[in-house]
N, C-alpha and C positions, 0 to 999 in steps of 0.2 A: 537326790539332785541336790549337788553343792549350789550354795550362794552363787556364785559368777555364773553359772550356765543358768539360774531363778532368774537372774536380772537379763541375761541376755536375752532368753528366751522371753520375757517382757519385753522387754524394746523393740525385739523383731517382731512384734506381735501389736503394736499401736498406731494406730492411723497418721499420727505425727510422724515427716521425716526427723532423723535425728544422727547426727555425725559427732564424733570426739574429734579434738584438734589438740596436739602436743605441745611444747614451746617452742618450737619449729615451726608450728603452723601447719604441721603434716598430718592428713587425717586417719587415723586407726582405725575407726568404726563408720562403719556405714550399715543403716539399718533397710530392712526391705520397702518398707514406707519413703523414705529418699532415692530407692530404686522407683518405684513408681510414679513417682511425683517428677524427678527430675531425667529420669530415661537412662542415669549411669547408673552400670553394676557395680556391687561392691570392688570386683578384682581390677576395676577399671579406676579407681579413685585412691582405694586402700595407698599409703607412702607418698602421696602425691598434697600441694598444696591447691585451693580453688583458684590459685592465680595462673594453674597451670593449665590454663583453656579448660578446666572443668564447670566450674559454676560463675566464675568473673561476676561478684555481685556490684550490680549497677544500682544508683539510687534513683529519684525520681526525676533529677535534674540530668540525669544520662552520665554521671562521674563513676569512675571505673574506683570504687570502693579498697579493692583487695591489697593496694599497694602505700594506701593514704593512712596512715597513723587514727589521724582522725575521722575519719570514714568506715575504716576498716571495723565490723562487731566485735570481732575475734582483738584485734588489736587491744580495742578502747577496753574490751573486758578486761584483758591481761595486765594493762596498765593501770587499771582503777579498780580492779577486784569487785565490780559492781555489772550488775544485770542489765543488757541493752536490749530493747526492746523498739523493732520499726518493721516497715514493709520496704522490700529491694525488692531487685528483679533477678532472678537466677537466668542464666544460659541453660536451655534442655539440649539435651545430649542430639537434638535434631536439630538442633541451632536456633529454634525462636527465646524470646525470653519470658520468662512465666512472672506473674509478680505473686509472690509469698511474704509471709505475715513468720517473721524471726524475732527467738528469743535467745540469747545467749546467755551464759555467764558461766563464771570458775569453775574447776575441779581443785581439789586441797587433796593433798594425801592424809595420812592420820597426824601428820606432826605439822598439820595446817599449812603445810608450804602448798604453792597453786603449780601444778602440774601440769596444767591445760586449759583446754578450753569447752563446753558442750554447746553445739547449736541446733535447736529444734526448728520444726518448720512447717507449716502447709502452707498447698496451694488454696489462695482466696479465690481462685474460679470455681472450684470444686464444693457447690451445691446442690443441696437434691433438686431445687425448684430446674437449675441449667439441666439438671441429666434427665428433668421430666420432660423440659420443655425439647430435648433433642429425642428423644425417646418419640413423644409424640410426630415431631416433623418427620423422620424416619417413615412413619408409618404412613403420612399424606404425600409422602414423596415430595417434600419442597427442599430439600435438603441437595449440595452439588455433590454428585457419585463421589469424587477424587475427595475434594476437602471436607466434606463432609458441614461444610456451614452452606447459608442460606443459598439457593438458586436463584437464577433471576426472576422466573415466576413468582416466588415470596417475596424477594425484595420490590417487585412489583406491586404486588398485594400490600405490603407494608407502607409503601409510597404513596399508594391511593388511600390508603385510609389516613395516614398525617398528614396529607395533602387535605381532605374532607375533614378533618378536625382543627386543620388552621381555618377554612373558610367557615367554619361553623362557629368556632368557639375563638381564634386568633390564636388556637397555641403553636407557637414559634419551635421549627425545626432547622437541623441544618443536613448537606449534602456533602459528602467527600468522595472523590473519583480519585483511583487510584489505580496507577498504571505502572508495572516492575519496567525499571532501567533496561535495557538491551538485552531482553528476554531472547531475543530471536536467537543471539551471540550465545546464550548461556548453552541452548540448546543444540545448536549448531557446534559447539568447542565439545562438549562432553557428550550428552545423549539426552533422548526424551526423559529417560528417567530420573534424570538430576533434575532436569524442568519441573516434572511433577512433584519431584521433596520441597524444591522452591516455591511452587504452588501452596502445598501443604505448610510450609514453614511459616508464609505470608497468611494464610490462613488463620492458622493459631494465634499466631500475634494478634490480628484482628480481633480473634473471639475470644482471649483469654484477657486482654485488656481495653476490653469495650463494657459500660456502664451498663447493667441486669437490662435498662430498657433500650439499648441501643441496637443496630439491626447491622451487622455486619456479612456480608452477602458476595459470592462471586457473578459477577457480572456477565464473563464472558472470557476465554483466552486468558491473557497475564492480568483482565481488567477486574478490581471489586469497586465495591461500594458501602458506604457505610452510613446508616441516616441516626441522625444525632436527633434526639427531640428536645427541646426545651434549655436550648441552647443562647447567647448572643454572640455577637461579633468576636470577641475578643476568646470566651472559651472555644469557639469550633476552632478558630485560629490555635489556639494551645492544645484541644485535643488529635486535630490534624499534624501537627509538627510533634505532638506525642509519641504517633503511629509511624511519623519517617522517623523520629532517631530510632525507635525501639527496633525498625526494620536494618537502618543502618549499622547497629551494635549486635547483631546477632551474624550469625554464620551458619554454613553447612560444611561438613568436611566431605572433600573428595577426593578417596582415595589420600595422601598426604600434603594436599592444596587446602587451605579455608577458602571458601567460595562467600565472599560478601557480594551482596544485594541491596541495590538503593531504589526507590523509587520516586516517581513527581504524582504530586497532589493538586487536582483544583477542589476548593471550597466555597461554596455557597450557601446564602439563607434561602430560603421560601420566600417568596415575595408574590402579593396578592393576585397578581395576574397569571401565577404558573400553574400548567399544567403536569402531568407525569413527564411530558417528553419535551417539555420546555427546561424543567431543573435537569434533568439529567441532562439533556444538551449543552447546558450552560457550563455544568459542572466540569464537564468533558471538556469543551474549548479551554475551560481554565487551566484542565489537567493539562492540555496541549501546550498550552503557554507556557507551561513550568518546564516544559521538554524543550521547547524552542530557547529557553532563557538558560540551559544549561544542566536540565534533569537536577535530582536530586533536593527538590525543592516544594512549596506550596505557594499557589498562588491564588488570589483569591478575588472578588469581584466589590470589597471593602476594604476601608483603610483602617489598622490598628491603633488606636491613639493610646 
């Protein structure tokens, strides 16, 4: 085996996603881990730029990094010849956003001339504990059959536990009630298969961008709930807006059309008199207030200072 084949075989068998970018910011190599993490096959991305609706790097503030020299990791590396490390959101082939840790560094030829850059990345949500939790939940039939996130039964179980902890120990938690805007129109204009893809996309955004101790579940139809322990008003508001923005920045390709989805959210913190029914009803009411006020927004029963 010559050295070129040796290194290619090595790169194809690591767990991190790896891709090479030339000076024109075109992708010239894409390994199997990159395919697994992003859903894009090598033949779909080779010769393209990240901004060609492939990955489209987004930062924590929701800014598109690909065409901004100060934000794009590849441009920064090529301009400064330094190494860049940070967390960014990639667009998965199925439309949803995933949080990845990336490391980008310059590539030189034998004459020390910069000829491109290498970007390595891994999915922050891919942890053994999460995978084990998913397998256990599947055995207990507590996952929604379509989206593979917590079903209503599990949400109710976990919500009852959080309420008991709040009453016994005073441990705070928040609740987000999320409803997809104009979901009926999506089903009517396209079909229920596309509607199912939308539900799966939303579920993936919620589960892959929640903290390890949060719980995201499908409440029913196009409704989702996220239980968010150990937060104050500002933190809950920030998390709710993060989900709203990540969903708005994601899309599905349906034939030749990019389908953008928006959601309305209600956000509330647990109160001393709350029951399971009362906190869900309040969050649901706040969500409908978001619908009434124009959709694609977060409504709370508290003020942010």
